[in-house]
PADO-414654 format. One record per residue (C-alpha): residue in one letter; x, y, z. Coordinates in steps of 0.05 Angstrom, whole numbers, padded with zeros to 5 digits. Each point is the difference from the previous one (the first is absolute). Layout:
! residues N
a:X:Y:Z
...
//
This chain:
! residues 643
m:-00163:00615:-00579
k:-00037:00043:-00050
n:00043:00063:-00004
y:00070:-00023:00016
k:00018:-00013:-00072
n:00012:00074:-00013
s:00066:00001:00038
t:00050:-00046:00033
f:-00007:00039:00064
g:-00076:-00006:-00001
f:00006:-00075:-00010
g:00039:-00005:00065
m:-00045:00047:00038
h:-00058:-00047:-00014
y:00033:-00051:00046
y:00035:00049:00046
k:-00061:00041:00019
k:-00021:-00048:00056
c:00068:00014:00033
i:-00008:00076:-00004
p:-00024:00012:00073
v:00061:-00036:00028
a:00044:00032:-00053
v:-00024:00070:00021
l:00015:-00015:00073
t:00069:-00026:-00020
q:00013:00062:-00041
l:-00018:00046:00058
m:00048:-00038:00045
s:00053:00008:-00054
f:-00013:00075:-00003
a:00008:00004:00076
a:00066:-00038:-00005
t:00022:00049:-00053
v:-00016:00059:00045
a:00041:-00033:00055
d:00058:-00009:-00048
l:-00003:00074:-00021
i:00001:00022:00073
l:00068:-00033:00012
p:00042:00052:-00038
l:-00034:00055:00041
i:00021:-00036:00064
l:00071:-00005:-00027
e:-00002:00075:-00013
m:-00021:00012:00073
f:00057:-00044:00025
i:00051:00041:-00038
d:-00029:00069:00010
y:-00028:-00003:00071
v:00040:-00055:00035
i:00069:00007:-00031
c:00003:00072:-00025
s:-00043:00033:00054
n:-00041:00040:-00050
i:-00066:00029:00025
p:-00061:-00026:-00039
s:-00048:00049:-00031
q:-00073:00001:00022
d:-00026:-00030:-00066
s:00051:-00057:-00002
f:-00017:-00073:00004
f:00035:-00002:00068
s:-00049:00049:00031
l:-00058:-00045:-00020
i:00024:-00059:00041
f:00047:00027:00055
d:-00004:00055:00052
l:00066:00039:00000
e:-00007:00015:00074
k:-00008:-00074:00017
y:00052:-00024:-00050
p:00054:00053:-00007
v:00048:-00002:-00058
h:00068:-00035:00007
s:-00025:-00042:00058
w:-00001:-00074:00016
r:-00075:00004:00014
l:-00013:00025:-00071
f:00047:-00053:-00029
i:-00035:-00057:00037
h:-00069:00024:-00019
l:00020:00010:-00073
l:00030:-00070:00001
i:-00064:-00030:00030
f:-00043:00039:-00049
s:00042:-00022:-00061
l:00000:-00073:00023
s:-00076:00003:00010
v:-00010:00028:-00070
l:00046:-00053:-00029
f:-00036:-00056:00038
i:-00068:00024:-00024
r:00026:00003:-00071
i:00028:-00071:00004
v:-00066:-00028:00027
l:-00040:00036:-00053
v:00046:-00022:-00056
y:00000:-00073:00025
t:-00076:-00001:00005
k:-00012:00032:-00068
n:00050:-00047:-00034
l:-00034:-00060:00032
l:-00069:00023:-00021
n:00024:00016:-00071
q:00029:-00070:-00006
i:-00066:-00030:00024
i:-00039:00043:-00050
g:00049:-00021:-00054
l:-00008:-00074:00015
k:-00076:00006:00000
l:00002:00036:-00067
e:00049:-00051:-00028
t:-00044:-00057:00023
s:-00062:00032:-00031
l:00035:00013:-00066
r:00027:-00071:-00003
y:-00068:-00028:00016
e:-00035:00042:-00053
t:00051:-00016:-00054
y:-00004:-00074:00017
r:-00076:00003:-00003
k:00005:00035:-00067
l:00047:-00055:-00024
m:-00052:-00052:00020
s:-00056:00037:-00035
l:00034:00008:-00068
d:-00016:-00050:-00055
s:00053:-00044:-00032
q:00006:00041:-00063
t:00011:00066:00037
l:00051:-00033:00047
s:00039:-00026:-00059
s:00018:00072:-00018
f:00045:00001:00063
n:00060:-00044:00013
s:00008:-00031:00068
g:00059:00044:00018
e:-00041:00063:-00013
l:-00057:-00027:00043
l:00046:-00018:00058
q:00032:00069:-00003
t:-00069:00033:00000
i:-00029:-00040:00057
n:00061:-00001:00044
g:00054:00050:-00019
d:-00045:00057:-00021
t:-00044:-00004:00062
i:00061:00006:00045
m:00028:00058:-00039
y:-00065:00038:-00010
k:-00021:-00001:00073
d:00064:00040:00016
l:-00030:00058:-00038
f:-00055:00008:00052
s:00034:-00026:00063
l:00069:00032:-00011
i:00008:00049:-00057
i:-00062:00044:00006
p:00005:00006:00077
a:00074:00017:-00007
i:-00015:00054:-00052
a:-00053:00029:00045
d:00049:00001:00059
s:00054:00034:-00042
i:-00048:00053:-00027
f:-00026:00014:00071
a:00071:00005:00028
l:00022:00042:-00059
v:-00055:00051:00012
l:00015:00004:00075
s:00075:00006:-00012
i:-00010:00056:-00050
g:-00046:00035:00050
i:00052:-00005:00056
l:00056:00025:-00046
a:-00044:00057:-00025
k:-00013:00021:00071
m:00075:00000:00013
s:00016:00038:-00065
l:-00028:00000:-00070
w:00071:00004:-00026
l:00010:-00072:00021
l:-00050:-00023:-00052
l:00038:00033:-00057
v:00045:-00058:-00021
p:-00052:-00056:00010
g:-00051:00041:-00038
i:00047:00008:-00059
l:00020:-00074:-00003
t:-00069:-00032:00012
p:-00023:00012:-00073
v:00064:-00035:-00022
f:-00021:-00059:00043
v:-00068:-00004:-00034
i:00028:00006:-00071
e:00051:-00055:00013
l:-00053:-00045:00033
n:-00045:00003:-00061
k:00058:-00022:-00044
f:00016:-00060:00045
k:-00073:-00021:00010
k:-00013:-00018:-00072
i:00065:-00038:-00008
s:-00009:-00037:00066
r:-00069:-00024:-00018
e:00028:-00031:-00064
k:00055:-00034:00041
f:-00049:-00027:00051
e:-00043:-00028:-00055
a:00061:-00036:-00028
i:00016:-00029:00069
r:-00072:-00024:00008
s:00001:-00033:-00069
g:00066:-00033:00018
n:-00029:-00027:00065
a:-00060:-00028:-00038
a:00045:-00033:-00052
m:00043:-00029:00056
n:-00062:-00028:00035
l:-00022:-00033:-00065
t:00068:-00030:-00014
v:00007:-00030:00069
q:-00071:-00026:00002
e:00006:-00033:-00068
n:00066:-00033:00019
i:-00029:-00027:00065
a:-00061:-00028:-00036
a:00039:-00028:-00058
v:00061:-00025:00037
r:-00010:-00072:-00024
l:-00010:00022:-00072
v:00064:00042:00003
r:00039:-00060:00026
a:-00031:-00047:-00050
f:00024:00043:-00057
t:00066:00015:00036
n:-00014:00075:-00010
e:00027:00022:00067
d:00052:00045:-00034
f:-00053:00032:-00044
e:-00046:00014:00059
e:00059:00027:00040
k:00016:00048:-00056
k:-00073:00021:-00003
f:-00001:00011:00075
n:00066:00038:-00002
a:-00028:00045:-00055
a:-00061:00017:00042
n:00044:00009:00061
e:00049:00046:-00037
n:-00058:00040:-00029
l:-00028:00010:00070
k:00069:00020:00026
k:00009:00049:-00057
s:-00067:00033:00016
h:00018:00006:00073
l:00069:00028:-00017
e:-00031:00053:-00045
q:-00048:00018:00057
i:00058:00003:00049
s:00039:00045:-00047
l:-00060:00046:-00007
s:-00010:00001:00076
a:00073:00017:00010
k:-00005:00058:-00048
f:-00064:00022:00035
e:00034:-00002:00068
a:00062:00037:-00026
v:-00041:00056:-00032
f:-00046:00011:00059
n:00054:-00006:00052
s:00041:00052:-00037
i:-00060:00047:-00001
k:-00013:-00014:00073
q:00071:00013:00022
t:00003:00064:-00041
a:-00063:00024:00034
y:00028:-00018:00069
i:00067:00035:-00011
g:-00034:00060:-00031
t:-00047:00008:00059
i:00056:-00008:00050
a:00035:00057:-00035
v:-00062:00043:00004
s:-00012:-00016:00073
t:00074:00014:00017
l:-00008:00069:-00031
l:-00062:00010:00044
v:00041:-00019:00062
f:00055:00048:-00020
s:-00050:00055:-00010
g:-00030:-00012:00069
h:-00067:-00027:-00023
f:00015:-00070:00026
q:00030:-00034:00059
i:00045:-00062:-00005
g:-00055:-00047:00023
a:-00046:00027:-00053
l:00054:-00012:-00053
v:00004:-00074:00021
a:-00076:-00006:00002
c:-00010:00032:-00068
s:00054:-00044:-00031
n:-00039:-00060:00027
y:-00065:00026:-00030
v:00032:00014:-00067
l:00028:-00070:-00001
k:-00068:-00028:00019
i:-00034:00041:-00054
m:00047:-00026:-00053
n:-00008:-00071:00028
y:-00075:00006:-00004
v:00003:00026:-00071
t:00048:-00057:-00017
n:-00046:-00051:00034
i:-00060:00025:-00039
n:00039:-00008:-00064
n:00025:-00068:00021
y:-00069:-00023:00017
f:-00028:00024:-00066
f:00058:-00036:-00034
r:-00016:-00065:00037
m:-00074:00010:-00012
q:00011:-00016:-00074
q:00013:-00073:00018
q:-00064:-00004:00041
l:-00039:00033:-00057
v:00027:-00051:-00050
s:-00024:-00057:00045
g:-00066:00034:00012
s:-00010:00011:-00074
k:00012:-00074:-00015
m:-00048:-00021:00055
m:-00052:00050:-00023
n:00003:-00026:-00072
f:-00005:-00072:00025
m:-00060:00016:00044
a:-00033:00037:-00058
k:00002:-00063:-00043
k:-00069:-00027:-00013
s:-00015:-00073:-00004
a:-00032:-00023:-00065
v:-00043:-00046:00042
k:-00051:00035:00045
d:-00017:-00034:00065
k:-00074:00002:-00015
d:-00028:00031:-00062
e:-00071:00021:00015
s:-00014:00016:-00073
y:-00004:-00076:-00010
e:-00048:-00010:00059
n:-00061:-00011:-00044
e:00034:-00038:-00056
k:-00022:-00072:00004
s:00004:-00060:-00046
s:-00062:-00016:-00040
t:-00053:-00052:00017
e:00023:-00042:-00059
d:00069:-00005:00031
f:-00029:-00026:00065
k:-00040:-00053:-00035
i:00067:-00029:-00019
n:00019:00001:00073
g:-00061:-00039:00020
g:-00044:00060:00013
k:00030:00015:00068
k:-00018:00067:00031
d:00047:00059:00006
v:00038:00003:00066
f:00023:00069:00022
s:00034:-00016:00066
l:00070:-00026:-00003
n:00042:-00040:00048
k:00048:-00058:-00001
n:-00057:-00051:-00001
i:-00035:00029:-00061
k:-00011:-00045:-00060
p:00022:00043:-00059
e:-00033:-00007:-00067
i:00049:00032:-00050
i:-00016:00025:-00070
i:00054:00030:-00044
k:-00032:00039:-00058
n:00041:00028:-00058
a:00059:00013:00045
s:00056:00040:-00033
l:00063:00029:00030
s:00052:00046:-00031
i:00063:00026:00034
d:00039:00058:-00030
g:-00035:-00011:-00066
n:00016:-00075:-00002
s:-00060:-00047:-00004
i:00006:-00053:00055
l:-00070:-00030:00001
q:-00053:00003:-00054
n:-00074:-00015:00008
i:00005:-00055:00051
c:-00066:-00033:00018
v:-00003:-00053:00054
d:-00055:-00026:00045
i:00025:-00027:00068
p:-00058:-00025:00043
y:00018:-00016:00072
g:00036:-00067:00006
k:00025:-00001:-00071
k:00070:-00026:-00014
l:00030:00044:-00054
g:00067:-00012:-00033
i:00039:00053:-00039
t:00061:-00014:-00043
g:00037:00031:-00058
s:00068:00023:-00022
t:00041:00050:00040
g:-00028:00070:-00006
s:-00068:-00023:-00023
g:-00035:00039:00057
k:-00016:-00058:00048
s:00027:00033:00063
m:-00026:00069:-00019
l:-00070:-00028:-00007
l:00004:-00029:00070
e:00028:00065:00029
t:-00059:00038:-00028
l:-00045:-00043:00044
v:00031:00032:00063
r:00010:00067:-00035
n:00075:00002:00001
f:-00012:00026:-00070
e:-00062:00036:-00023
l:-00037:-00020:-00063
t:-00001:00052:-00055
d:-00063:-00029:-00031
g:-00053:-00050:00018
g:-00015:-00022:00071
i:00004:-00054:00052
f:-00061:-00015:00043
i:-00003:-00036:00066
n:-00069:-00022:00023
g:-00031:00048:-00048
r:00040:00062:00019
n:00058:00031:-00036
l:00061:-00016:00041
r:00021:00074:-00001
s:-00060:00015:00045
y:00032:-00041:00055
s:00054:00027:00045
l:00067:-00032:-00013
k:00000:-00032:00069
e:-00068:-00031:-00012
l:00018:-00023:-00069
r:00067:-00031:00017
s:-00028:-00035:00061
m:-00035:-00047:-00050
f:00064:-00025:-00031
s:00056:-00046:00026
y:00053:00021:-00050
v:00066:-00036:-00010
f:00046:00040:-00046
q:00052:-00026:-00048
e:00057:00023:00044
a:-00003:-00031:00069
f:00016:00050:00055
l:00012:-00015:00073
f:00009:00050:00056
s:00060:-00003:00046
n:-00038:-00038:00053
t:-00018:-00070:00022
i:-00034:-00048:-00047
a:-00062:00000:00045
a:-00003:00076:-00002
n:00007:00000:-00076
i:-00058:-00049:-00008
d:-00042:00037:00052
y:00012:00065:-00037
a:-00069:-00007:-00032
e:-00031:00005:00069
k:00034:00065:00021
e:-00050:00053:00019
d:00008:00069:00031
a:00076:-00007:00003
d:-00004:-00059:00047
f:00071:-00027:-00001
k:00000:-00069:00033
d:00064:-00034:00024
s:-00037:-00061:00025
f:-00063:-00037:-00020
t:-00055:-00037:00037
a:-00008:-00074:-00011
e:-00060:00014:-00045
e:00038:00051:-00042
k:00060:-00046:-00006
e:-00046:-00056:-00023
k:-00028:00044:-00056
i:00070:00019:-00021
i:00022:-00073:-00003
t:-00063:-00020:-00038
a:00012:00054:-00053
a:00073:-00023:-00005
k:-00021:-00073:-00009
h:-00048:00018:-00056
a:00056:00040:-00033
q:00047:-00060:00006
a:00046:00041:00045
h:-00008:-00035:00067
d:00050:-00056:-00012
f:00059:00044:-00019
v:-00018:00051:00055
m:00005:-00055:00053
k:00070:-00016:-00024
l:00024:00072:00013
p:00040:00016:00064
d:-00057:00035:00036
e:-00058:-00027:-00042
y:-00054:00053:-00005
e:00041:00048:00043
t:00057:00000:-00050
v:00015:00070:-00024
v:00001:00009:-00075
g:00005:00057:-00049
e:00054:00052:-00008
r:00040:-00016:00063
g:-00024:-00070:00014
m:00012:-00069:-00029
g:-00002:-00002:-00075
l:-00054:-00043:-00032
s:-00006:-00028:-00070
g:-00047:00031:-00051
g:-00049:-00058:00007
q:00000:00005:00076
k:-00015:00074:-00004
q:-00056:-00012:-00049
r:-00032:-00052:00045
l:00003:00047:00061
s:-00031:00055:-00043
i:-00056:-00047:-00019
a:-00009:-00020:00073
r:-00007:00074:00017
a:-00054:00008:-00053
l:-00037:-00062:00025
m:00003:00028:00071
k:-00038:00061:-00025
n:-00057:-00046:-00021
a:-00030:00051:-00048
g:-00053:-00017:-00052
v:00047:00001:-00060
i:00068:-00033:-00001
i:00047:00027:-00054
l:00064:-00039:-00016
d:00039:00043:-00049
d:00053:-00047:-00025
s:00015:-00014:00073
t:00018:-00074:-00008
s:00052:00010:-00054
a:00058:-00020:00046
l:-00035:-00064:00024
d:00012:-00069:-00028
t:-00058:-00033:-00035
e:-00017:-00047:00057
t:00000:00054:00054
e:-00040:00046:-00045
h:-00052:-00054:-00013
k:-00008:-00015:00074
l:-00006:00074:00016
l:-00054:00013:-00052
e:-00037:-00063:00020
d:00000:00021:00073
i:-00026:00069:-00017
k:-00056:-00029:-00042
t:-00016:-00052:00054
y:00001:00045:00061
y:-00026:00063:-00033
p:-00051:-00028:-00049
e:-00048:00058:00005
k:00053:00054:-00014
t:00010:00033:-00067
i:00070:-00019:-00023
i:00036:00037:-00056
i:00065:-00033:-00021
c:00048:00036:-00047
a:00056:-00046:-00023
h:00048:-00015:-00057
k:-00003:-00074:00015
i:-00064:-00023:-00033
s:-00002:-00063:00043
s:-00016:00046:00059
l:-00066:00019:-00034
k:-00027:-00069:-00019
d:-00056:-00001:00052
c:-00025:00072:-00011
d:-00072:00011:-00021
e:00023:00049:-00053
i:00068:00018:-00028
l:00018:00065:-00036
y:00058:00001:-00048
m:00024:00072:-00007
k:00041:00031:-00055
d:00017:00074:-00010
g:-00048:00022:00054
q:-00060:-00038:-00028
i:-00034:-00066:00012
a:00023:-00041:-00059
e:-00032:-00065:00022
r:-00046:-00022:00056
g:-00034:-00064:00024
t:00013:-00061:00043
f:00066:-00037:-00005
d:-00030:-00053:-00046
e:-00034:00052:-00044
l:00064:00038:-00009
i:00040:-00062:-00017
k:-00053:-00019:-00053
l:00004:00071:-00028
n:00072:-00015:-00017
g:00019:00073:00005
h:00053:00038:00039
f:-00018:-00034:00066
a:00006:-00070:-00029
k:00067:00015:-00033
v:00029:00029:00064
y:-00025:-00060:00039
e:00030:-00048:-00050
i:00068:00035:00005
q:-00002:-00003:00076
m:-00017:-00074:00000
m:00057:-00014:-00048
q:00048:00038:00045
k:-00026:-00037:00061
k:00008:-00067:-00035
s:00071:00017:-00021
l:00017:00019:00072
v:-00029:-00065:00027
d:00038:-00040:-00052
y:00064:00037:00017
n:-00009:-00012:00075
s:-00013:-00074:-00012
i:00069:-00010:-00031
k:00047:-00030:00052
t:00070:00027:00001
p:00052:-00057:-00003
e:00040:-00009:00064
n:00072:00022:-00002
//
């Protein structure tokens, strides 16, 4: 993948090269089928001249190469039968060759398509969050799915077809030249006109195909957003607005296709006119040659066939170059996507020797550095002067936090204060622009992403469930080497249930129609926000990593359920490091240390009691939340009079 960036064609060749041996064999079969196809007009000539008209073949004719005149005299049933058998044999061979080469080309195309889709998907998974945000989901879907289908046709269909047409064109010209050089006069004059017109259409067609592709991407985005936001649309009764938006995207796509259809129609009209002119002109020339005695009637029929074939081949070449523009547009988009570099390297060896100081580890109890990493590691985390800027905007500024293993850390603050971004830097979803984070003495950039992320059980703000069973969603943390399980052993099921119980999810799961086998997600039963959050937490607990991160992941839970959940986690996972990010300050009461963040900085820090005594931002927010809670309790305690 080092040199493909120079051209769209080179990009595809990088993936196509492993198919070249089979492709060469397929192309040779195709050439053989072309030879068979070009023999058929010569057989037709022999039928007319030697079976019907009783002409005597010359010694250098095609007839003399395959038939003995003494054995198969002209104007005889024996010659007719043998010509018929010979023509049917040639036709059968051609059909078998064409069938086989088409089958092989389809297989090659599918292999290439699969490889391209796999590589683009792998690229998608390797890109960091910031880089991915530069694409919309419609564009990504079009790249991974639509473009791979379109681009593979360049190698499995277009290029082989162009090679076939050029090969057939050269042979046809050679056969016509052998008959008479005069027959090449009209095609020779009109071919440059073909080329000039093709160049005009090529540029315009590429622009039209780019418009179609953009329209498809916009349509994908519109449909995907409306599927995901269907409840929101209904809640705001904006069905008419979304319908207008969809219709606009639909009409735009239709307009792009109509413009392309109009261009294709003009293309066909121009080139068919040129082709028919060449055909009629050559017939006129060959007729004159018959009148002058240079040709026989059969040769006239044969040469008219070859002229028509020549013009068809030239037209095909132009058509394929015209269609190629669409494949090149798709290939260009894929190439640009694959050339995108992630801002987060998998493992940055330049940080291999950067370690936290001895003084730092005195704070952590003087524990030794640990350089091996697995799920059972006990991470000692030190965040030193961590700063993060995105597009010139400061997100985090000089954050310093010491998180020895087993610490319970709470983080709160107003919306946009940098809480979630700080947590995401721990797993390198975003890369610090200054400062560093050290785990067991090593800069986290020196770990591979897989090693690093294996330490964390992360529950994000937005709960996401796959379209699968509840059991499979919880067990997702245990998936290794693409092991897709439809059923679980008793031991595995027990682990799933245990994680669900600790996440306060077991009770509501047991009330579902199929309990843990209930399908949820996009096409399954809808769950409430709180239920989804609890299943997401169960999935994180199932992973059983050293650090549990709850990024505002209990926001949809009532106070009682949240309290039970946090108590269970602290009770059953006492040795784990737990980092809780929450707006509800009551969620952080039992934390060893609480950080109050404001404008990307730590404005206040300490235990719950210390921050209350400080009477700063934290205390004021807590006071407001308590007043709101009291008002809600008082409101709920009022009994509505009976009617």
